[in-house]
Every structure is written in structure tokens, then in C-alpha cells.
C-alpha positions as CSV (number, residue, x, y, z in Angstrom):
1,M,-38.2,23.2,-24.5
2,T,-35.5,21.0,-23.7
3,D,-32.2,22.6,-23.1
4,H,-30.3,20.5,-25.9
5,P,-26.6,21.4,-26.1
6,L,-25.0,22.5,-29.4
7,P,-23.0,19.7,-31.4
8,T,-19.4,20.2,-30.6
9,H,-18.3,21.9,-33.2
10,K,-16.3,25.2,-33.4
11,L,-18.3,27.5,-35.6
12,S,-18.9,31.3,-35.0
13,E,-22.5,32.3,-35.0
14,F,-22.1,34.2,-38.1
15,R,-20.8,30.9,-39.9
16,R,-23.7,29.1,-38.5
17,W,-26.1,31.4,-40.0
18,L,-24.6,31.5,-43.2
19,G,-24.6,27.7,-43.3
20,Y,-28.4,27.5,-42.2
21,A,-29.1,30.4,-45.3
22,G,-27.6,28.0,-47.5
23,L,-29.7,25.3,-46.6
24,C,-32.8,27.8,-46.8
25,I,-31.9,28.5,-50.5
26,A,-31.5,24.9,-51.3
27,M,-35.0,24.1,-49.9
28,F,-36.3,26.9,-51.6
29,M,-35.2,25.9,-55.2
30,A,-36.4,22.3,-54.3
31,V,-39.9,23.4,-53.4
32,L,-39.9,25.9,-56.2
33,D,-39.1,23.2,-58.7
34,I,-42.4,21.5,-57.8
35,Q,-44.5,24.4,-59.2
36,I,-42.4,26.2,-61.8
37,V,-43.5,23.9,-64.7
38,I,-46.9,24.0,-64.2
39,T,-47.9,27.1,-66.1
40,S,-45.2,25.9,-68.9
41,L,-46.2,22.4,-69.5
42,H,-47.8,23.3,-72.9
43,V,-44.6,25.1,-74.1
44,I,-42.4,22.0,-73.2
45,E,-44.8,19.7,-74.9
46,E,-44.8,21.6,-78.2
47,A,-41.0,21.7,-77.7
48,L,-40.2,18.0,-77.3
49,G,-43.2,16.7,-78.9
50,I,-44.6,14.9,-75.7
51,G,-48.4,14.0,-75.9
52,A,-50.6,16.1,-73.8
53,D,-51.7,12.7,-71.9
54,R,-47.9,12.2,-70.6
55,M,-47.4,15.7,-69.5
56,S,-48.4,15.4,-66.0
57,W,-45.8,13.1,-65.3
58,I,-43.2,15.8,-65.5
59,Q,-44.3,16.8,-62.0
60,T,-45.5,13.4,-60.8
61,S,-41.9,11.8,-61.4
62,Y,-40.5,14.7,-59.4
63,L,-43.4,14.4,-56.5
64,I,-42.8,10.4,-56.6
65,A,-38.9,10.6,-55.9
66,E,-39.1,13.2,-53.5
67,I,-41.6,11.5,-51.3
68,V,-39.6,8.5,-51.5
69,T,-36.3,10.1,-50.4
70,I,-37.9,12.5,-47.7
71,P,-38.1,9.9,-45.0
72,L,-34.7,8.6,-45.7
73,T,-32.9,11.9,-44.6
74,G,-32.2,10.7,-41.4
75,L,-30.5,7.5,-42.5
76,L,-28.5,9.4,-44.8
77,M,-27.6,12.2,-42.4
78,R,-25.9,9.5,-40.1
79,V,-24.0,8.0,-42.8
80,M,-23.0,11.2,-44.7
81,S,-23.1,13.8,-42.2
82,M,-25.2,16.8,-42.8
83,R,-22.4,18.7,-44.4
84,N,-21.5,16.2,-47.0
85,L,-25.1,15.0,-47.4
86,V,-26.1,18.7,-48.4
87,I,-23.3,18.9,-50.7
88,A,-24.0,15.6,-52.6
89,A,-28.0,16.5,-53.0
90,T,-27.2,19.9,-54.0
91,C,-24.9,18.9,-56.8
92,L,-27.1,16.1,-57.8
93,F,-29.8,18.6,-57.8
94,T,-28.0,21.1,-60.0
95,L,-26.7,18.5,-62.4
96,A,-30.2,17.1,-63.0
97,S,-31.4,20.5,-63.4
98,I,-28.9,20.8,-66.3
99,G,-29.9,17.5,-67.6
100,C,-33.7,18.8,-67.9
101,A,-32.5,21.7,-69.6
102,M,-30.5,19.5,-72.3
103,S,-33.4,16.7,-72.6
104,T,-34.7,16.2,-76.2
105,G,-37.4,13.9,-75.2
106,F,-39.8,12.4,-72.6
107,T,-37.8,9.6,-71.4
108,M,-34.8,11.8,-70.8
109,L,-36.7,14.4,-69.3
110,I,-38.7,12.2,-66.8
111,S,-35.1,10.5,-65.7
112,F,-33.5,13.6,-65.0
113,R,-36.8,15.2,-63.2
114,V,-36.4,11.9,-60.9
115,L,-33.0,12.7,-59.8
116,Q,-34.1,16.2,-59.2
117,G,-37.0,14.9,-57.1
118,A,-34.7,12.4,-55.1
119,A,-32.3,15.3,-54.3
120,A,-35.1,17.7,-53.5
121,G,-36.6,15.3,-50.8
122,V,-33.4,15.3,-48.9
123,L,-33.0,18.9,-49.3
124,M,-36.5,19.7,-47.4
125,P,-36.0,18.2,-43.9
126,I,-32.6,19.2,-43.4
127,V,-33.7,22.7,-42.9
128,F,-35.9,21.8,-39.9
129,T,-33.2,19.4,-38.6
130,A,-30.7,22.1,-38.7
131,V,-32.6,24.4,-36.6
132,F,-32.5,22.1,-33.7
133,L,-28.7,21.0,-34.5
134,L,-27.2,24.4,-35.2
135,F,-29.3,26.8,-32.6
136,R,-30.0,26.8,-29.1
137,P,-33.7,26.7,-28.1
138,G,-35.1,30.4,-27.8
139,S,-35.2,33.1,-30.3
140,Q,-32.7,31.7,-32.4
141,Q,-34.7,28.5,-33.0
142,A,-38.0,30.5,-33.3
143,F,-36.4,32.9,-35.9
144,A,-34.6,30.0,-37.9
145,T,-38.0,28.0,-37.9
146,V,-39.7,31.1,-39.3
147,L,-37.1,31.7,-42.0
148,G,-37.4,28.1,-43.1
149,G,-41.2,28.0,-42.9
150,V,-41.7,31.3,-44.8
151,L,-39.3,30.2,-47.7
152,A,-41.2,26.6,-47.6
153,V,-44.5,28.5,-48.1
154,I,-43.5,31.3,-50.4
155,A,-41.6,29.0,-52.9
156,P,-44.9,27.2,-54.2
157,S,-46.6,30.6,-54.4
158,M,-43.7,32.1,-56.4
159,G,-43.7,29.0,-58.7
160,P,-46.4,29.9,-61.3
161,I,-45.2,33.6,-61.6
162,T,-41.6,32.6,-61.7
163,G,-42.5,29.8,-64.5
164,G,-44.6,32.2,-66.4
165,L,-42.0,35.1,-66.5
166,I,-39.3,32.9,-67.5
167,T,-41.4,31.3,-70.2
168,E,-42.7,34.8,-71.7
169,N,-39.0,36.3,-71.7
170,F,-36.6,33.4,-72.3
171,S,-36.7,29.5,-73.3
172,W,-38.4,27.1,-71.4
173,H,-34.6,25.6,-70.7
174,W,-34.4,28.4,-68.1
175,L,-37.0,26.9,-65.7
176,F,-34.3,24.2,-64.8
177,L,-31.1,26.5,-65.6
178,I,-31.7,29.0,-63.0
179,N,-30.7,26.6,-60.5
180,I,-27.2,26.6,-61.3
181,V,-26.2,29.7,-59.4
182,P,-28.1,29.0,-56.2
183,G,-26.8,25.5,-56.3
184,I,-22.9,26.7,-56.6
185,I,-23.8,29.1,-53.9
186,V,-25.2,26.6,-51.5
187,V,-22.2,24.2,-52.0
188,V,-19.7,27.0,-51.1
189,L,-21.7,27.8,-48.2
190,A,-22.1,24.2,-47.0
191,L,-18.1,23.7,-47.6
192,T,-17.2,26.5,-45.5
193,C,-20.2,27.2,-42.8
194,L,-21.3,23.8,-41.9
195,P,-19.6,21.7,-39.2
196,R,-17.5,19.0,-40.4
197,E,-18.1,15.7,-38.8
198,Q,-16.9,12.1,-39.8
199,M,-19.0,10.1,-42.5
200,Q,-20.0,6.7,-41.0
201,L,-19.9,4.5,-44.0
202,G,-20.0,1.3,-41.8
203,L,-23.6,2.0,-41.2
204,L,-24.4,0.9,-44.7
205,R,-23.6,-2.6,-44.0
206,N,-26.4,-2.6,-41.4
207,I,-29.0,-1.3,-43.7
208,D,-32.1,-3.6,-44.2
209,F,-32.3,-3.3,-48.0
210,A,-35.3,-5.2,-48.3
211,S,-37.2,-2.4,-46.2
212,L,-35.7,0.0,-48.2
213,L,-37.1,-1.5,-51.3
214,F,-40.5,-1.7,-49.6
215,V,-40.5,2.0,-48.7
216,A,-39.8,3.2,-52.2
217,V,-42.0,1.0,-53.7
218,S,-45.2,1.5,-51.3
219,L,-44.5,5.3,-51.4
220,A,-44.3,5.5,-55.1
221,A,-47.6,3.2,-55.4
222,L,-49.2,5.6,-53.3
223,E,-48.5,8.7,-55.1
224,I,-49.5,7.0,-58.4
225,G,-52.8,5.8,-56.7
226,L,-53.7,9.2,-55.5
227,K,-52.9,10.9,-58.9
228,E,-54.9,8.4,-60.9
229,A,-57.7,8.0,-58.4
230,P,-59.6,11.1,-59.4
231,D,-59.8,10.0,-63.1
232,M,-60.0,6.3,-62.7
233,G,-62.0,6.4,-59.4
234,W,-61.1,5.8,-56.0
235,F,-62.5,2.3,-56.3
236,S,-61.5,1.3,-59.7
237,P,-59.4,-2.1,-59.7
238,I,-55.8,-0.2,-60.3
239,T,-56.5,2.3,-57.7
240,L,-57.4,-0.1,-55.2
241,A,-54.4,-2.3,-56.5
242,L,-52.1,0.8,-55.9
243,F,-53.4,1.5,-52.5
244,G,-53.2,-2.2,-51.3
245,T,-49.7,-2.4,-52.6
246,F,-48.8,0.7,-50.4
247,A,-50.7,-0.8,-47.5
248,T,-49.2,-4.5,-47.9
249,L,-45.3,-3.4,-48.4
250,M,-45.9,-0.5,-45.8
251,W,-46.9,-3.2,-43.3
252,L,-44.1,-5.5,-44.2
253,T,-41.6,-2.9,-43.6
254,I,-43.2,-1.9,-40.4
255,I,-42.7,-5.5,-38.9
256,R,-39.1,-5.8,-39.9
257,P,-36.8,-5.8,-37.2
258,A,-34.6,-2.8,-38.3
259,P,-36.3,-1.0,-41.0
260,V,-34.8,2.0,-42.7
261,I,-37.6,4.4,-41.3
262,D,-37.7,4.4,-37.2
263,F,-41.1,3.9,-37.0
264,T,-41.0,3.8,-33.2
265,L,-40.6,7.7,-33.3
266,F,-44.4,7.7,-33.4
267,R,-44.5,6.6,-30.0
268,E,-43.3,10.3,-29.1
269,R,-46.7,11.9,-28.5
270,Y,-45.9,15.2,-29.5
271,L,-44.2,14.0,-32.7
272,A,-47.2,11.9,-33.6
273,Y,-49.7,15.0,-33.2
274,G,-47.3,17.1,-34.9
275,C,-47.2,14.8,-38.0
276,A,-50.9,14.5,-38.0
277,V,-51.3,18.2,-38.0
278,S,-48.7,18.9,-40.6
279,L,-50.5,16.4,-42.8
280,I,-53.7,18.4,-42.6
281,L,-51.5,21.3,-43.1
282,G,-50.1,20.1,-46.6
283,I,-53.9,19.6,-47.6
284,G,-54.6,23.2,-47.1
285,L,-51.3,24.6,-48.1
286,Y,-50.7,22.7,-51.2
287,G,-54.2,22.5,-52.1
288,S,-54.7,26.2,-52.1
289,V,-51.8,27.0,-54.0
290,Y,-52.9,24.3,-56.6
291,L,-56.7,25.2,-56.8
292,L,-56.5,29.1,-57.1
293,P,-54.5,28.9,-60.2
294,V,-56.9,26.5,-61.6
295,F,-59.6,28.8,-61.0
296,L,-57.9,31.9,-62.4
297,S,-57.1,30.0,-65.5
298,L,-60.2,27.9,-66.2
299,V,-62.6,30.7,-65.2
300,R,-61.0,34.0,-65.4
301,Y,-58.7,33.1,-68.2
302,L,-55.5,34.8,-66.9
303,G,-52.1,34.2,-68.0
304,P,-49.2,32.6,-66.2
305,V,-47.7,36.0,-65.1
306,E,-51.2,37.4,-63.8
307,I,-51.9,34.3,-62.1
308,G,-48.5,34.6,-60.2
309,M,-49.3,38.1,-59.4
310,V,-52.7,37.1,-57.6
311,V,-51.3,33.9,-56.0
312,L,-48.1,35.8,-54.7
313,V,-50.6,37.7,-52.0
314,T,-50.4,34.7,-49.8
315,G,-46.5,34.6,-49.8
316,L,-46.1,38.3,-49.2
317,A,-48.7,38.4,-46.1
318,Q,-46.7,35.7,-44.4
319,L,-43.5,37.4,-45.2
320,V,-44.9,40.5,-43.6
321,S,-46.4,38.6,-40.6
322,A,-43.3,36.5,-40.0
323,P,-41.6,38.7,-37.3
324,L,-44.9,38.6,-35.5
325,S,-44.8,34.7,-35.4
326,V,-41.3,34.9,-33.8
327,V,-42.6,37.3,-31.0
328,L,-45.6,35.4,-30.2
329,D,-43.8,32.2,-30.0
330,R,-41.6,33.5,-27.0
331,I,-44.4,34.6,-25.2
332,A,-47.3,32.1,-26.0
333,P,-48.0,28.8,-25.4
334,P,-47.4,26.9,-28.4
335,R,-50.5,24.8,-28.6
336,M,-52.5,28.1,-28.3
337,L,-50.6,29.7,-31.0
338,S,-51.1,26.7,-33.4
339,F,-55.0,26.5,-32.6
340,I,-55.1,30.2,-33.5
341,G,-53.2,29.8,-36.5
342,F,-55.3,26.8,-37.8
343,A,-58.4,28.5,-36.9
344,M,-57.5,31.5,-39.1
345,F,-56.1,29.3,-41.9
346,A,-59.5,27.4,-41.9
347,I,-61.3,30.7,-41.9
348,G,-59.3,32.0,-44.9
349,L,-60.1,28.7,-46.8
350,F,-63.7,29.2,-46.1
351,M,-63.6,32.9,-47.2
352,S,-62.6,31.7,-50.5
353,G,-65.6,29.1,-50.8
354,F,-68.4,31.7,-52.0
355,E,-66.5,33.1,-55.1
356,T,-68.5,34.0,-58.3
357,R,-67.3,33.2,-61.7
358,Q,-66.4,37.2,-61.8
359,S,-64.4,37.2,-58.8
360,G,-61.0,38.9,-59.4
361,Y,-57.9,40.1,-57.6
362,D,-60.0,42.4,-55.3
363,E,-62.2,39.5,-54.2
364,L,-59.5,37.0,-53.7
365,F,-57.1,39.5,-51.8
366,W,-58.5,39.2,-48.3
367,P,-58.8,35.3,-48.0
368,Q,-55.0,35.1,-49.3
369,V,-54.2,37.6,-46.4
370,V,-56.0,35.9,-43.8
371,R,-54.1,32.3,-44.8
372,G,-51.0,34.0,-45.1
373,V,-50.8,35.6,-41.8
374,A,-52.1,32.3,-40.3
375,L,-49.3,30.1,-41.9
376,G,-46.5,31.6,-39.6
377,L,-48.6,30.2,-36.5
378,C,-49.4,26.9,-38.2
379,I,-45.7,26.3,-38.9
380,V,-43.7,27.6,-36.2
381,P,-45.2,26.3,-32.9
382,V,-46.1,23.0,-34.5
383,T,-42.5,22.5,-35.8
384,R,-41.0,23.3,-32.3
385,F,-43.2,21.1,-30.5
386,A,-43.1,18.3,-32.7
387,L,-39.3,18.1,-33.1
388,G,-37.9,20.4,-30.0
389,F,-38.4,17.7,-27.2
390,L,-36.4,15.0,-29.2
391,P,-32.9,14.0,-28.4
392,L,-30.4,15.8,-31.2
393,G,-29.8,11.9,-32.5
394,R,-33.2,11.2,-33.4
395,V,-34.0,14.9,-34.9
396,S,-33.1,14.1,-38.4
397,D,-35.1,11.1,-38.5
398,A,-38.2,12.7,-37.1
399,S,-37.7,15.6,-39.3
400,G,-38.1,13.3,-42.4
401,L,-41.2,11.9,-41.0
402,Y,-42.5,15.2,-40.1
403,N,-41.7,16.8,-43.7
404,L,-42.9,13.6,-45.4
405,S,-46.6,14.1,-43.5
406,R,-46.9,17.5,-45.0
407,A,-46.0,16.7,-48.6
408,L,-48.3,13.6,-48.4
409,G,-51.0,16.0,-47.2
410,G,-50.3,18.0,-50.3
411,V,-50.7,14.7,-52.7
412,I,-53.8,14.0,-50.9
413,G,-55.5,17.6,-51.0
414,I,-54.6,17.7,-54.8
415,A,-56.1,14.3,-55.5
416,L,-59.3,15.2,-53.6
417,I,-59.5,18.7,-55.3
418,D,-59.2,16.8,-58.8
419,T,-61.8,14.6,-57.6
420,I,-64.4,17.2,-56.8
421,L,-63.4,19.2,-60.1
422,F,-63.8,16.0,-62.3
423,S,-67.1,14.9,-60.8
424,R,-68.9,18.0,-59.6
425,S,-68.5,20.5,-62.4
426,A,-70.1,18.0,-64.8
427,E,-73.1,17.7,-62.1
428,H,-73.5,21.3,-61.9
429,A,-73.3,22.1,-65.6
430,D,-76.3,19.7,-65.9
431,R,-78.2,21.1,-63.2
432,I,-78.0,24.5,-64.6
433,Q,-79.3,23.3,-67.8
434,T,-82.1,21.7,-66.4
435,L,-82.8,24.8,-64.3
436,M,-82.9,26.9,-67.2
437,D,-85.9,25.2,-68.4
438,A,-87.4,24.8,-64.7
439,D,-86.8,27.8,-63.4
440,P,-85.0,30.5,-65.6
441,E,-84.9,33.1,-63.2
442,A,-82.7,30.9,-60.7
443,A,-80.7,29.9,-63.5
444,A,-80.0,33.2,-64.7
445,K,-79.2,34.1,-61.1
446,L,-76.5,31.2,-60.9
447,L,-75.1,32.4,-64.2
448,Q,-74.9,35.9,-63.2
449,I,-76.9,37.2,-66.2
450,T,-80.3,38.6,-66.7
451,P,-83.4,36.1,-67.4
452,D,-83.5,37.9,-70.9
453,E,-79.9,36.7,-71.7
454,L,-81.1,33.2,-71.5
455,P,-81.5,31.3,-74.7
456,D,-84.8,30.8,-76.1
457,P,-85.9,27.2,-75.1
458,T,-87.5,26.1,-78.5
459,D,-83.8,27.4,-80.5
460,P,-81.9,24.2,-80.8
461,T,-78.9,26.1,-81.1
462,G,-79.3,28.8,-78.3
463,L,-77.7,26.7,-75.7
464,L,-74.5,27.1,-77.6
465,G,-74.4,30.7,-76.9
466,V,-74.1,30.4,-73.2
467,M,-72.1,27.2,-73.0
468,D,-69.0,29.1,-71.8
469,I,-70.9,30.8,-69.2
470,I,-72.3,27.2,-67.9
471,Q,-68.8,26.1,-67.9
472,E,-67.4,28.9,-65.9
473,A,-70.2,28.9,-63.4
474,S,-70.2,25.0,-62.9
475,V,-66.4,24.9,-62.5
476,T,-66.7,28.0,-60.1
477,M,-69.2,26.0,-58.1
478,A,-67.0,23.0,-57.9
479,V,-64.0,25.1,-56.8
480,N,-66.1,26.5,-54.2
481,E,-66.9,23.1,-52.9
482,A,-63.3,22.4,-52.9
483,W,-62.3,25.7,-50.8
484,L,-65.2,24.5,-48.3
485,M,-63.7,20.9,-48.2
486,M,-60.3,22.0,-47.3
487,G,-61.6,24.3,-44.6
488,G,-63.5,21.6,-43.1
489,L,-60.5,19.2,-43.2
490,T,-58.3,21.9,-41.6
491,C,-60.5,22.1,-38.7
492,L,-59.8,18.5,-37.8
493,A,-56.6,20.0,-36.9
494,L,-58.4,22.0,-34.1
495,I,-59.7,18.7,-32.6
496,L,-56.2,17.2,-32.5
497,L,-54.8,20.1,-30.9
498,W,-57.3,20.0,-28.3
499,R,-56.6,16.3,-27.7
500,L,-53.0,17.0,-27.5
501,G,-53.4,18.7,-24.1
502,P,-51.1,21.3,-22.8
503,I,-47.4,20.9,-23.8
504,R,-45.1,20.7,-20.7
505,E,-41.9,22.3,-20.6
506,D,-39.9,19.0,-19.7
507,G,-41.3,17.3,-22.9
508,N,-43.4,14.7,-21.0
509,P,-47.1,14.6,-21.9
510,P,-49.6,15.2,-19.5
511,P,-51.1,12.9,-17.0
512,G,-54.1,10.9,-18.2
């Protein structure tokens, strides 16, 4: 990696690490809040009298605001400085959390969730920017990257169990009020341990506000389109209109002389490949965190806490393997480590693609361990070659694009999963019912029951006795297809890493 000097500030190493720890806490809470409400939506629905058809917007509104602000982090850092931006975003996130807890209706709750998401979108990229702004290349950057990466992955894994425990033992309000104490800690650490730098408010005069509007609307249209596509259809008029709005406004942004997002950064070969690989990682990472609870809830009928205990295995596996990632990053080429990591991650996804409706903790354990061990190798070397060769002044903008890629990958992955679940579950259920008449033994094998347990074809009510089993089996088959889909898409990262070529220490791409 290129030998970037540290910024000209007088901070002891202890204070730098304390300041970075504060950033990690902020990012952890921001990522945790994406998932923490999932298992408690029905409780909030009943408490506020919100219709079930609107409940998904509690999560979607957060994600839209987050995706809009992530790529703007670099601009905001130049205007406000890292220290001031962290303090402002954390205060906004904490106050918005209090507002969510005090909400008395749908509109009020969604408004505060939007503010939460906007603040969260700023807090996520800052962590990976700080790796290169606070620490010298080498073991310090590697450890800081692992620490940030581990927390970024464990947070969504802990969301379901944290939300379940809070809802079962306290009230739903504490899903949001738990952010108060960490928020205060982050503000104190930022005030005392992050470098003081001058704000450059004069930069606001040069902002292209038209491109800012285009970016916000286009990314929101993309998020809503991906959310609605599985239900309305990918080629429905509304979905196509949303995707068209995204494409048109994003193109209008790109061609402007000085857009708020520096798209010229994609000319940097390592960053461009890093963002593409990060998008693929987002599909598998957030897709797996979403899909496993769906299976455990719809097929195994587990409660929030039980689901959380199962899902936690991936995070714990990564936590245990994190030190290994630091060591390997120092002795092995980053492209080779990334290749091994994504190959393992793909294998872990494929391993989950052969479950049955009776699969439980034991059957789900090893695929999660493989994925958890792999994630460190998917995050650390990719982050370092994507951002580590850039001038310090461009790292914050690049980090926003890099984090946006992973977030968009998660949204795309969930949309693809929902599409498979919505369409294929019904198809599998129809096929099983047809098979019960044509080949009872094959149908019984799919349902994991004996042929004698199948209903009498002449009994018009006999099918009712096995409908739950048919539903469980058909959902399981669709879930397995979703796992295999994510494994296949993850293999695309291997092709990209092969095409990337050897990573040279001077940061220049290989000839040819």
C-alpha cells in the first residue's frame, strides 16, 4: 500500500483508538437499527394501530434515507470535518430515536425513521474513511478494518435477537431508546478524541443543488422500485417507471459539470472493482441475514429470541476468526485472500441450499460457520485495496461509494429473494399437489412423510390435513433456491477478482 502520511494533528495513539472506537459504536447502532424492528413489527402495529400493509415502511423509510446520504458523506466531511459531522449525525440519530419511541402514529414514526436513516447513512462510511485518516498502513489499518468489518456484520446478526429480547421483556419503545446511552458515549469520545479541523462552510456556495436533488430522488426511486418489484412484478408499469426515474436522474447527475458525487472516482481501477465486489458481498451478506429468519419463522415457527440465537452463529464465527484475518492480511496478497474469502462464502451459501422443512440448529450451524469465517477475508483485503491507494483527500468520497455499493447489494439481494419466495413457493405447492395424485411416493418423499400419511384422493377434505406440511415444504424449496441463487451470484466476485489482476504495491494497475 502507498505510504500515506497521517493528518497533521497531535493525537496520541490511545486517543486515536478511543475516537475510532466511538465511530465503531455509532456504526454498530446504525446497522443494528435496520434489523432490530423486524421481529417486533406486529407489536408496533398493534400499539399504534397501523395497518399491516404499511408496516414494511418502518424499515423501508430508514433504508431509503440511509442510501441517499451514504454517498454524500465525503461532501459533508469536507464541509463540517469528520469530528463535527460525527457529533451532528450522532445527535440527530439519538434524537430521532427518542422521537420514534415517542411516536403516537404512523406518520410521526415514519418521519423520525427517515431522520434516523439519514444520520445512519453518514455514520457508516465514516468508519472506513477513518481507517485511512487516523492510522498508518500496516497492522494498525488491518486491525481497524477488521474491527469495523466485524461490527458491521455482527450488527445485523444481532438485530433479531436484540429486538426479540427487548420486546419480550420490555416495551417496543426500548427498541429505539437503547440508542441514547451509546449516542452520548459516541459524542463524548468524538469531542475528546477525534482531530479538531476547521469547517469549510464556504464550500456550500459551490454545491450543485440540482444534482443533490437528482441523487436523492433517483436513489429513493431505486429503493422503492426494488421493494415493490417482487410484489408488483419486475416489468409492471409502476416498477419500470421507478427504475426509469432512477436511470434518467442518475444520468442527468453524471453529466453535470460538478455533481455532488464524484463519479470520476470510478476511473480508479481498484476502487471500481472494489465497489463491484462490495455490491456482490451485500447481496449475500444482507440476503443471508434476511433469508435465514424467514425460514426459521415460516417453516420452523421459531420465536424472535430463538431465531436470534440461531442467526448469531455467523457473527460469532466471524468474531472468532477476526484475528486470523489480521494476520493473513499482513502475509498474503489481498487479491488471493479476497478470492479465498469469496470462494468460502459462496460455499457457505451453497451449503444452505439443501435444507429440509425439518432442518434446525444443527443443520444450519456449519453453513453459518463457513460464512462467518469467510466474511473477514471478504471485507478486510477488499476494503484495503479499494480505498488504500487513493489520496487521503479522496478517501471519504470513495468510502461513500464503497459503502453505498454494499447497501445497494443488500437491497437488491432482498428483492431477488422476495421474488423467488413469492413466485416459486406457490409453484412448488401446486407441483406437490399434482404429484400426490401422479406419484404418491415421490410426493411423500418431498413432504418427508410416509405414503400412508397422504390423504385419500377420493376424500375432498383430506387435503386440508396436509396443507401445512405442503406449505412448509414448498417454502423450504423456494428458500433453497434463494440460497443457491446467492451462492451463484457470489461466484461472480471470483470472476471479477480474476479480471482485476495482481495488485501492485505502487497502486498502479498491471500493464495490459
